[in-house]
N, C-alpha and C positions, 0 to 999 in steps of 0.2 A: 411696547417698552417706552416710547416717546411719542408725544402727541403735539400737534400744532393747533393753536386755538386762534380763531379769527384770521386764519391764513397768514399769520405774521410772526407770532412769538413762540419760541420753543419753550416747552415746559417738560423737561425730563422728569420721570417719576421714579421713585424708589421701587426696586423689584422685590425686595425681601425685607421683612421687619428686622431681621437679625442684623442687617446692615447699619441700623440706627445705633448700634452699640459701640461703634468705633469712629475714627477721626478723619474722614476725608470730606472736604467741602469742594464741590465742583461748581464754578460760577460761569454761567453762560449757556450756550454761546451767544455772544452780543453781535447782533446783525443789524442793529438800528442805526440811527443817524449819529454822527460824531458829537454834535452838541449835547445830545441827551446822554451819551456815554460819559462825556466830560463832566456835566453838571449834575447827573443823578446816579448813574450805574456804578462808576468806579468808586465813588465815595461810600455807597451802600455796601458794596463788596468789601471794601477796606474795613468798615466798622464791624460787619459780621465776622470777618476773619480774625481781627484783632481781639474781639470780645470772646470768641469761641476757642481760639487756640488750635483750630483744626488745620490739617495740612491742606493748603488752598491751591487749587488749579484754576486758572482763569483761561477762557477761550475767547479770542477777539481777533481783529484784523492784523495783518503783518505790520510790525512796527509799533503796535499799541502797547506792548509790554511795558514801555516806559511809564505808562499810567499806573502800573501795578507793582513796579519794581521794589517799592519800599515794604511790601508785605506778602506778595504771592510766592509761593514755594516753586511753582512751575507755571508755564505759559504755553498754551497750544494755539498755534496759528490756524485760523480758519482755513480749511482746505478749499481748493479751487471750486469744488462742487457747490459749496455754500454760496460763493459769490456769483456763480453762474445761475443758481436757482432763483435769485432775486426774491427772497422770501418775506419781504416787508411791505407789500403794496397797500395793506389796509391799516398799518400802524398809525395811530393818531399823530405821531410826530414824524412820520415818513409817508407822504401821500403822493400818488401819481398826479402829474399835471392834469388839469381839467380836459376831459375828452380823450386822454390816453387810454388805450385798451390795457387791461390787466394782463401781466406776462403769464405765460404758461409755467406753472410751478412744478419743477421736478424735485419733489421733496424726498422721495424714498432713498436715493443714494446719499444725500446729505444726512438725513436722520440716522441711517444705518452707520454712518462714519462716526457719529457722536456715540451711539450705543456701543460700538466696538471699542472705541477709545476709553469709555468709561469702564467697560468690562476689564480692559487691560490694566487700568490704574487700580481698580479694586483688587485684582489678583495680586498686585505688587504692594499696595498701601493698606489693604484691609477693607472691610465693609464700608460702603458709602453711608455717611451719616446725614448729609444735607446737600441740597442743590438749590442755588439762587437762579431764578430765571428773570428775564428783562421785564420791568414794569416801571411806573413812575415812583420815585422815592422822594420824600420830603427831606430837607436838610437835617432835621432832627433824627432821621433814620440813617444818616451818613456821618462819616468822618471826613471833613473837608480839609485839605492840606494845600499849601502852596506847592505847585508843581516844580520839579527840578529834573534835569537830566542827570543820569548816573555819572557822567563825565562832562567836563567843559571842552570837549574835543574841538568845537567849532569856534567858541568865543575866546578860548585861552590865548591865542596868538594875536588878537586884535589890539593894537597899541594906541587907539584913539577912540574917542566917544563915537557911538553910532546909534541910529534909530532903525526900526524895522517897519516895513510895510507888508500888509497881508492882502495881496491881490486875490480876487475870487474868480474861479472859473468853474461854474457848476450849471447843470441843466435845470436843477430844481430852484425856483425862484430866481430865474435868470435876470430879472430886472434889477437885482442887487449887484450884478457884475459890472465892471468897468472895462472899457477898452484898454488894451496895453498901452496905447499912446497917452491916455490920461494918467496912468501910473507913472510912466516914464517922466512926463512933464511935472507931475507933482513931486516926485522924488528929487529932481533937480532943483525945484523951487524951495523945497524945504531943507536942503542940505546946508547946514551951517559950515562956515570955513573951518577946515581942519577935521571935519567929521566924516564918517562913513555911513553907508546905508545898506541894508540887507533885505531881500525879499524872503519871507518865510511862508509856510503853509504846505499843502500837498505838493507832489512833484508837478502835477498839472497847473497849479496856481503859480509856482515859481517859474514855470516855462513861459508864462505870459510876459515876463521881463527878461528871462534868460532862456531863449528857445533851445539852446544846446545843452541845457542842464542835464547832467548824467547822474544826478543823485538817485540812489536806490529808494524804492518805496518804503523799505524797512527802516531807513535812516531819517526820513523826512520829519516825523513827529519829534524824535529826540533832538534833531538839529534845531527845529522851531523852538522847543522849550528851552534849550540851552541859550540860543541867541536872545529870546525874549526875556529870559531871567536876568540878563546882563545889560539889556538895552536901556538907553536913557528914556525913550518913549516909543510908542508904535501908533500906526495909523491903520484903521481897518473899517471895512463896511460892516453893518450889523449882520453878524452871522456867527458860526461856530468859531471862526478865527478870532473874533473880538473876545469871546468868552475865554478862549485859551489864553490870550494875552493878559486878560485880567486875572486869571488863575495862576499866572506866572509872576504876578505882582508888578507888571509893567504898566506905568501910566499910559493911557491909551486914548487917542481921539477916535471916536466911533461916529460914523455917519449913516443915518438910516431913517426909517419912517418914524413919525412922531409917536405912533401907538406902541412902539418898542422902547421908548425912552426909559420908563420906569423899570422895565425888565433888565435893561442893561446897567443902569446907574445906581440901582437901589439894592441894599442888602436884603436878605430874607427877613420877614415875609414880604412878598410883593415883587422882589427882584432877584437877580441871579449874580450880583456882584458880591459873592460870599465873603471874599477877603477884605472888602472895602477899599479896593485898589482905586487910585485916582483916576477918574474918567471924565472926559469932556464929550458931551453928546451933541452932534450937529444934526438937527432934525428938519425934515420937510414932510409934506403930505404925499410925497411920491419919492422915487429914488433917483430923480434926475438932477444930480448934483454936478455943479461945474468944478473944474480944477481950482478956479479962483476961490470958491467958497471953502473947499476942503483945505487949501493951502493957508488961508487966513485962519481957519480953525486950528490948524497945526501950530501956527505961530503964536496964537493965544495960549495954547497949552504949554509951549516952550517957555513963554514969559512967566507962567504960573509955577513952573517946576522949582 
């Protein structure tokens, strides 16, 4: 019923030709990297859904329904078996670290859960007409929108200007990570009189600066989008968080490798700053940035706003 190609991407297939006669679009499951979901997948699903008018069900990680809230009719959270199976080791956008052994893939349980779920939906909604599965999509195959959270739950009560920092805590490309002390020092040095600052990102990222953070996983992305949408500016290393900030329309200082400059700063074709958000890129030939370098870059960005 469902197959895995190259050990990484799910491609559900239609079981019966008669299903093509009615209106259910199942998009997913998305199990790849956040940056690709943000800059490729969610825009492609949005375009197909709006153009087709099909009843759209999206399947992705907890809390990611905020990326699809403006068009999806239903959202299914990836079950724990998917996250435990680690089904993306060979994806060209999600690679294991050099020398890491490939995980043992437990695909049968995860795949059967998808099959069972689709059968349940077909029984209620009618025959399945189309399934989208993860791949690279060009911007002309997408509908790109400025991201916004359904509510301003976190930013609504802030009575002073503020900026956001996006600390990074990931095992993948760990050279892009910064110690918590660097972020704490940077935040203090960049805080104008009368302003506030907020750390945004995943729960693990936020805990770099706030170890006792009790924010739920399902709320972290919506909180980030809400705060970035109303921030005066943001500071981020070159990673998925920087792309999130730009897609929220937040002026952003990004620090990263020189080879990523065009990708972050330029619109399509050639880059991924799809909305043309104001961005200042601080580049090196490595990722060994000092607090002084980033703080000065942030001050220059503030002067240009």
